[in-house]
LOPA-563641 format. One record per residue (C-alpha): x negated, y, z negated; residue number from 0. Coordinates in nm, 3 decimals, decimal comma, padded with zeros to 5 digits. Each point is the difference from the previous one (the first is absolute). Layout:
! residues N
{{X Y Z} NUM}
...
This chain:
! residues 393
{{02,160 -00,049 02,078} 0}
{{00,131 -00,247 -00,260} 1}
{{00,342 00,050 -00,155} 2}
{{-00,054 00,075 -00,370} 3}
{{00,285 00,080 -00,241} 4}
{{00,091 00,368 -00,027} 5}
{{-00,094 00,001 -00,369} 6}
{{-00,326 -00,192 00,045} 7}
{{-00,264 00,080 -00,265} 8}
{{-00,349 -00,147 00,029} 9}
{{-00,238 -00,035 -00,294} 10}
{{-00,361 -00,070 00,097} 11}
{{-00,245 -00,090 -00,277} 12}
{{-00,371 00,059 00,057} 13}
{{-00,294 00,059 -00,241} 14}
{{-00,085 00,350 00,122} 15}
{{00,023 00,236 00,297} 16}
{{-00,363 00,101 00,040} 17}
{{-00,124 -00,120 00,339} 18}
{{00,013 -00,317 00,206} 19}
{{00,211 -00,203 00,238} 20}
{{00,252 -00,133 -00,253} 21}
{{00,055 00,351 -00,134} 22}
{{00,045 00,147 00,347} 23}
{{00,249 -00,275 00,086} 24}
{{00,195 00,081 -00,318} 25}
{{00,034 00,362 00,114} 26}
{{00,089 -00,100 00,358} 27}
{{00,278 -00,238 -00,105} 28}
{{00,141 00,252 -00,249} 29}
{{00,014 00,255 00,282} 30}
{{00,183 -00,248 00,226} 31}
{{00,262 -00,073 -00,268} 32}
{{00,057 00,372 -00,056} 33}
{{00,037 00,051 00,375} 34}
{{00,279 -00,261 -00,007} 35}
{{00,182 00,198 -00,269} 36}
{{-00,104 -00,222 -00,290} 37}
{{-00,185 00,080 -00,321} 38}
{{-00,367 -00,092 -00,055} 39}
{{-00,158 -00,042 -00,344} 40}
{{-00,361 -00,100 -00,074} 41}
{{-00,104 -00,123 -00,343} 42}
{{-00,372 00,067 -00,036} 43}
{{-00,271 00,157 -00,212} 44}
{{-00,012 00,283 00,255} 45}
{{-00,288 00,133 00,207} 46}
{{-00,100 00,237 00,276} 47}
{{00,265 -00,134 00,243} 48}
{{00,292 00,055 -00,241} 49}
{{00,051 00,354 00,131} 50}
{{00,058 -00,139 00,351} 51}
{{00,268 -00,235 -00,133} 52}
{{00,182 00,283 -00,173} 53}
{{-00,038 00,238 00,296} 54}
{{00,192 -00,253 00,212} 55}
{{00,279 -00,016 -00,257} 56}
{{-00,113 -00,314 -00,181} 57}
{{-00,011 -00,018 -00,378} 58}
{{-00,280 -00,104 -00,231} 59}
{{00,067 -00,216 -00,306} 60}
{{-00,325 00,041 -00,189} 61}
{{-00,115 -00,289 -00,219} 62}
{{-00,327 -00,192 -00,061} 63}
{{00,076 -00,240 00,286} 64}
{{-00,372 -00,064 00,056} 65}
{{-00,047 -00,163 -00,342} 66}
{{-00,067 -00,373 -00,041} 67}
{{00,053 00,017 -00,378} 68}
{{00,287 -00,243 -00,078} 69}
{{00,159 00,238 -00,252} 70}
{{-00,012 00,291 00,243} 71}
{{00,141 -00,223 00,275} 72}
{{00,287 -00,098 -00,230} 73}
{{00,066 00,368 -00,070} 74}
{{-00,003 00,069 00,376} 75}
{{00,258 -00,276 00,049} 76}
{{00,233 00,166 -00,250} 77}
{{-00,051 00,337 00,171} 78}
{{00,079 -00,156 00,337} 79}
{{00,317 -00,165 -00,130} 80}
{{00,119 00,341 -00,119} 81}
{{-00,098 00,163 00,331} 82}
{{00,173 -00,267 00,212} 83}
{{00,324 00,033 -00,195} 84}
{{-00,006 00,379 -00,018} 85}
{{-00,077 00,053 00,368} 86}
{{00,209 -00,296 00,124} 87}
{{-00,301 -00,143 00,184} 88}
{{00,092 -00,226 00,294} 89}
{{-00,335 -00,178 00,043} 90}
{{-00,339 -00,017 -00,177} 91}
{{-00,317 -00,023 00,209} 92}
{{-00,329 -00,077 -00,182} 93}
{{-00,334 00,075 00,165} 94}
{{-00,254 -00,135 -00,250} 95}
{{-00,027 -00,292 -00,240} 96}
{{-00,017 00,164 -00,344} 97}
{{00,306 00,224 00,048} 98}
{{00,176 -00,288 00,183} 99}
{{00,035 -00,187 -00,332} 100}
{{00,186 00,295 -00,153} 101}
{{00,202 00,060 00,316} 102}
{{00,098 -00,367 00,041} 103}
{{00,118 -00,025 -00,361} 104}
{{00,201 00,323 00,032} 105}
{{00,155 -00,119 00,329} 106}
{{00,104 -00,331 -00,157} 107}
{{00,153 00,169 -00,303} 108}
{{00,203 00,237 00,217} 109}
{{00,080 -00,248 00,278} 110}
{{-00,173 00,220 00,259} 111}
{{-00,161 -00,144 00,317} 112}
{{-00,379 -00,012 -00,023} 113}
{{-00,264 -00,022 00,271} 114}
{{-00,376 00,047 -00,004} 115}
{{-00,266 00,086 00,255} 116}
{{-00,319 -00,205 00,002} 117}
{{-00,242 00,279 00,092} 118}
{{-00,315 -00,210 -00,039} 119}
{{-00,128 -00,356 -00,004} 120}
{{-00,054 -00,034 -00,374} 121}
{{-00,270 -00,239 -00,116} 122}
{{00,102 -00,281 -00,237} 123}
{{-00,277 -00,210 -00,156} 124}
{{00,221 -00,140 -00,274} 125}
{{00,355 -00,119 -00,053} 126}
{{00,066 00,298 -00,226} 127}
{{-00,105 00,248 00,269} 128}
{{00,209 -00,184 00,258} 129}
{{00,301 00,028 -00,234} 130}
{{-00,073 00,372 -00,046} 131}
{{-00,017 00,055 00,379} 132}
{{00,318 -00,201 00,057} 133}
{{00,214 00,267 -00,169} 134}
{{00,011 00,164 00,344} 135}
{{00,186 -00,304 00,138} 136}
{{00,273 -00,036 -00,265} 137}
{{00,256 00,237 00,146} 138}
{{00,250 -00,021 00,283} 139}
{{-00,264 00,038 00,270} 140}
{{-00,370 00,077 00,051} 141}
{{-00,142 00,251 00,248} 142}
{{-00,356 -00,072 00,119} 143}
{{-00,201 00,279 00,163} 144}
{{-00,131 -00,224 00,281} 145}
{{00,042 -00,348 00,143} 146}
{{-00,329 -00,089 -00,169} 147}
{{00,145 00,099 -00,338} 148}
{{00,329 -00,179 00,074} 149}
{{-00,179 -00,328 00,073} 150}
{{-00,200 00,040 -00,322} 151}
{{00,315 00,055 -00,211} 152}
{{00,173 -00,307 00,148} 153}
{{-00,308 -00,220 -00,046} 154}
{{-00,105 00,131 -00,342} 155}
{{00,339 00,006 -00,170} 156}
{{00,203 -00,255 00,193} 157}
{{00,261 00,260 00,092} 158}
{{00,254 -00,093 00,269} 159}
{{-00,107 00,162 00,330} 160}
{{00,341 00,164 00,048} 161}
{{-00,048 00,182 -00,331} 162}
{{-00,318 00,181 00,115} 163}
{{00,019 00,276 00,263} 164}
{{-00,308 00,156 00,160} 165}
{{00,030 00,378 00,042} 166}
{{-00,330 00,161 00,104} 167}
{{-00,088 00,328 -00,162} 168}
{{00,105 00,304 00,203} 169}
{{-00,195 00,303 00,117} 170}
{{00,161 00,344 00,012} 171}
{{-00,016 00,071 00,373} 172}
{{00,084 00,367 -00,049} 173}
{{-00,305 00,046 -00,225} 174}
{{-00,234 -00,237 00,183} 175}
{{00,047 00,173 00,335} 176}
{{-00,305 00,138 00,183} 177}
{{00,203 00,283 00,150} 178}
{{00,077 00,159 -00,337} 179}
{{-00,359 -00,003 -00,132} 180}
{{-00,157 00,336 00,069} 181}
{{-00,359 00,049 00,107} 182}
{{-00,043 00,207 -00,317} 183}
{{00,082 -00,299 -00,222} 184}
{{-00,256 -00,217 00,177} 185}
{{-00,260 00,276 -00,012} 186}
{{00,058 00,049 -00,374} 187}
{{-00,070 -00,369 -00,062} 188}
{{-00,305 00,003 00,227} 189}
{{-00,152 00,280 -00,204} 190}
{{00,101 -00,148 -00,336} 191}
{{-00,161 -00,332 00,092} 192}
{{-00,314 00,153 00,144} 193}
{{00,052 -00,140 00,350} 194}
{{-00,204 00,201 00,248} 195}
{{00,184 00,193 00,271} 196}
{{-00,049 -00,206 00,316} 197}
{{-00,105 -00,313 -00,194} 198}
{{-00,089 -00,258 00,268} 199}
{{-00,009 -00,309 -00,220} 200}
{{00,303 -00,230 -00,026} 201}
{{00,197 00,138 -00,295} 202}
{{00,127 -00,303 -00,193} 203}
{{00,252 00,050 -00,282} 204}
{{00,040 -00,247 -00,285} 205}
{{00,297 00,127 -00,204} 206}
{{00,078 -00,168 -00,330} 207}
{{-00,061 00,032 -00,371} 208}
{{-00,356 -00,075 -00,106} 209}
{{00,028 -00,357 -00,122} 210}
{{-00,226 -00,291 00,090} 211}
{{00,254 -00,211 00,187} 212}
{{00,074 00,282 00,247} 213}
{{-00,344 -00,066 00,150} 214}
{{-00,184 00,332 -00,023} 215}
{{-00,313 -00,179 -00,121} 216}
{{00,016 -00,242 00,292} 217}
{{00,009 00,291 00,246} 218}
{{-00,296 00,169 -00,164} 219}
{{-00,184 -00,328 00,054} 220}
{{00,112 -00,004 00,366} 221}
{{-00,125 00,356 00,044} 222}
{{-00,338 -00,103 -00,145} 223}
{{-00,015 -00,284 00,253} 224}
{{00,072 00,242 00,284} 225}
{{-00,279 00,226 -00,119} 226}
{{-00,238 -00,295 -00,014} 227}
{{00,088 -00,069 00,367} 228}
{{-00,082 00,360 00,089} 229}
{{00,366 00,085 00,061} 230}
{{00,123 00,342 -00,113} 231}
{{00,329 00,029 00,189} 232}
{{00,241 -00,020 -00,298} 233}
{{00,109 00,249 -00,268} 234}
{{00,191 -00,180 -00,279} 235}
{{00,249 00,204 -00,207} 236}
{{00,117 -00,162 -00,324} 237}
{{00,321 00,178 -00,111} 238}
{{00,159 -00,090 -00,333} 239}
{{00,013 00,054 -00,376} 240}
{{-00,216 -00,204 -00,235} 241}
{{00,300 00,003 -00,242} 242}
{{-00,237 -00,018 -00,293} 243}
{{-00,227 -00,266 00,153} 244}
{{-00,309 00,215 -00,057} 245}
{{-00,226 -00,306 -00,008} 246}
{{00,103 -00,115 00,348} 247}
{{-00,038 00,349 00,144} 248}
{{-00,349 00,024 -00,151} 249}
{{-00,079 -00,343 00,147} 250}
{{00,105 00,118 00,346} 251}
{{-00,207 00,318 -00,030} 252}
{{-00,303 -00,204 -00,106} 253}
{{00,046 -00,244 00,292} 254}
{{00,029 00,289 00,247} 255}
{{-00,319 00,156 -00,135} 256}
{{-00,189 -00,331 -00,009} 257}
{{00,089 -00,067 00,364} 258}
{{-00,096 00,353 00,101} 259}
{{00,334 00,061 00,172} 260}
{{00,099 00,319 -00,185} 261}
{{00,042 00,182 00,331} 262}
{{00,220 -00,277 00,145} 263}
{{00,229 -00,080 -00,294} 264}
{{00,213 00,261 -00,184} 265}
{{00,210 -00,045 -00,313} 266}
{{00,260 00,269 00,067} 267}
{{00,245 -00,060 -00,287} 268}
{{00,380 00,002 -00,006} 269}
{{00,178 00,124 00,313} 270}
{{00,351 00,150 -00,007} 271}
{{00,019 00,051 00,377} 272}
{{-00,035 -00,349 00,147} 273}
{{00,156 00,088 00,339} 274}
{{-00,277 00,256 00,054} 275}
{{-00,259 -00,245 -00,131} 276}
{{00,095 -00,262 00,259} 277}
{{-00,020 00,259 00,279} 278}
{{-00,343 00,116 -00,120} 279}
{{-00,118 -00,362 00,019} 280}
{{-00,062 -00,206 00,315} 281}
{{00,069 -00,332 -00,172} 282}
{{00,163 -00,111 -00,326} 283}
{{-00,117 -00,311 -00,183} 284}
{{00,131 -00,222 -00,280} 285}
{{-00,276 -00,246 -00,099} 286}
{{00,183 -00,145 -00,302} 287}
{{-00,176 -00,296 -00,162} 288}
{{00,334 -00,151 -00,108} 289}
{{00,306 -00,037 00,225} 290}
{{00,224 00,305 00,021} 291}
{{00,369 -00,060 -00,067} 292}
{{00,076 00,270 00,259} 293}
{{-00,283 00,252 00,039} 294}
{{00,142 00,340 00,091} 295}
{{-00,347 00,144 00,070} 296}
{{-00,013 -00,232 00,302} 297}
{{00,349 00,105 00,117} 298}
{{00,006 00,379 -00,057} 299}
{{-00,298 00,072 00,228} 300}
{{00,160 -00,208 00,278} 301}
{{00,315 00,213 -00,028} 302}
{{-00,231 00,300 00,046} 303}
{{-00,149 -00,150 00,318} 304}
{{-00,325 -00,127 -00,151} 305}
{{-00,122 -00,358 00,037} 306}
{{-00,045 -00,195 -00,323} 307}
{{-00,255 -00,255 -00,116} 308}
{{00,079 -00,227 -00,293} 309}
{{-00,097 -00,323 -00,171} 310}
{{00,135 -00,309 00,172} 311}
{{00,231 -00,123 -00,276} 312}
{{00,330 00,083 -00,168} 313}
{{00,262 00,225 00,155} 314}
{{-00,247 00,188 00,221} 315}
{{00,030 -00,300 00,234} 316}
{{00,357 00,123 00,053} 317}
{{-00,074 00,371 00,033} 318}
{{-00,305 -00,011 00,234} 319}
{{-00,015 -00,175 00,339} 320}
{{-00,370 -00,070 00,074} 321}
{{-00,112 00,143 00,332} 322}
{{00,331 00,185 00,041} 323}
{{00,033 00,234 -00,299} 324}
{{-00,328 -00,053 -00,185} 325}
{{-00,230 -00,259 -00,152} 326}
{{00,019 -00,274 -00,262} 327}
{{-00,335 -00,074 -00,164} 328}
{{-00,126 -00,287 -00,215} 329}
{{00,068 00,093 -00,366} 330}
{{-00,302 00,070 -00,218} 331}
{{-00,253 -00,037 00,283} 332}
{{-00,212 00,315 00,025} 333}
{{-00,168 -00,119 00,324} 334}
{{00,339 -00,053 00,165} 335}
{{00,111 00,348 -00,107} 336}
{{-00,320 00,157 00,132} 337}
{{00,057 -00,177 00,334} 338}
{{00,364 00,111 00,014} 339}
{{-00,090 00,363 -00,068} 340}
{{-00,258 -00,012 00,278} 341}
{{00,263 -00,144 00,236} 342}
{{00,235 00,286 -00,088} 343}
{{-00,280 00,240 00,095} 344}
{{-00,081 -00,182 00,324} 345}
{{00,354 00,000 00,146} 346}
{{-00,017 00,380 00,004} 347}
{{00,264 00,266 -00,057} 348}
{{00,212 -00,123 00,293} 349}
{{00,010 -00,355 -00,134} 350}
{{00,093 00,118 -00,349} 351}
{{00,269 00,229 00,145} 352}
{{00,160 -00,293 00,183} 353}
{{00,003 -00,210 -00,319} 354}
{{00,138 00,293 -00,197} 355}
{{00,286 00,062 00,242} 356}
{{00,101 -00,368 -00,006} 357}
{{-00,027 00,001 -00,379} 358}
{{00,224 00,306 -00,028} 359}
{{00,272 -00,147 00,221} 360}
{{00,009 -00,329 -00,191} 361}
{{-00,026 00,148 -00,351} 362}
{{00,274 00,257 00,060} 363}
{{00,232 -00,279 00,113} 364}
{{-00,071 -00,238 -00,288} 365}
{{-00,093 00,212 -00,300} 366}
{{00,218 00,310 -00,018} 367}
{{00,142 00,107 -00,335} 368}
{{00,348 00,008 00,157} 369}
{{-00,029 -00,365 00,102} 370}
{{-00,115 -00,093 -00,350} 371}
{{00,278 00,197 -00,170} 372}
{{00,272 -00,141 00,225} 373}
{{-00,120 -00,354 -00,073} 374}
{{-00,012 00,071 -00,375} 375}
{{00,351 00,149 -00,009} 376}
{{00,121 -00,302 00,198} 377}
{{-00,139 -00,220 -00,277} 378}
{{00,191 00,208 -00,257} 379}
{{00,322 -00,041 00,200} 380}
{{-00,062 -00,375 00,033} 381}
{{-00,053 -00,046 -00,374} 382}
{{00,305 00,210 -00,091} 383}
{{00,214 -00,198 00,246} 384}
{{-00,120 -00,334 -00,142} 385}
{{00,078 00,116 -00,357} 386}
{{00,345 00,113 00,113} 387}
{{00,072 -00,344 00,148} 388}
{{-00,115 -00,169 -00,322} 389}
{{00,249 00,205 -00,201} 390}
{{00,297 -00,104 00,214} 391}
{{00,231 -00,263 -00,157} 392}
């Protein structure tokens, strides 16, 4: 473990703590700092995961960190300056662009080291948007959540390669562990999702919020193609919130009905028990239309011993080894996805088991939350050491 000062206090700044990979990473890193004997603060609007932060011993500094209103952001900066001084914060870590402006200003005013994590490959179709995105690169160091993201940051913003560190997102191996998931948990999900006892079709799970770029519509199209071929070997489970995107959900429902695949495609809603969901499924898929900066829904099932199938672009090229741990499929091509699903059926349970076992071994080695936290705390130690050297006469 890295050697952090005895009085180390971390302040992470993130819009909210509702759900998602960046939010989970915030909680994980706070827990690691606390385990080292440090203090962990999170400035955020709050959310359903805030209770987990506080249960671990972390502290919530509630403020409208999600706001993009310049006046609110200025007010947040003043609040952060006060917080940094009052709590003697050692390092500020921003996890999103809007709150990063407030956090960067507060860090400069107080002379506190500042780093940011690039959790996604942000689009920039104008110079103004590129400037807005670049706030994440203006601190002491940048963390990228994959090699794909790291290369993007270096290319897009002209950042020196030694200033950008790739730290893949981590999976909690104690939670995503097949041995701790009871048969009762899996059975509860089976009933809730209307999956027949003894279902013989290939149970395919697409987990992700209902938004167009996640590819749910593409998979409905692939299922329609399979039906047109006379193939009925796949049951597709779409798990995720619409998060207010009622129009897209209605569009999916209409496409399912128009294709006549109501019995083969289920919209099952938000799932709180993803470990059980992956064990209920035979295969997990991530057919994103745009490149994923990391793509935890392609990694978590592999940790659980399930093969994964994902679009052949972005960071999933790092997390899936075709033919060894799963499949990479041509993005946006419904025919290619229909073919890949049929192949997953044809290799049989034994073939999928072999892929799943190889996937579990590799994913546990590369993507554990402990590995991620150790690497992150090493970055903190590196930045603090560099600042200390700068202050020497």
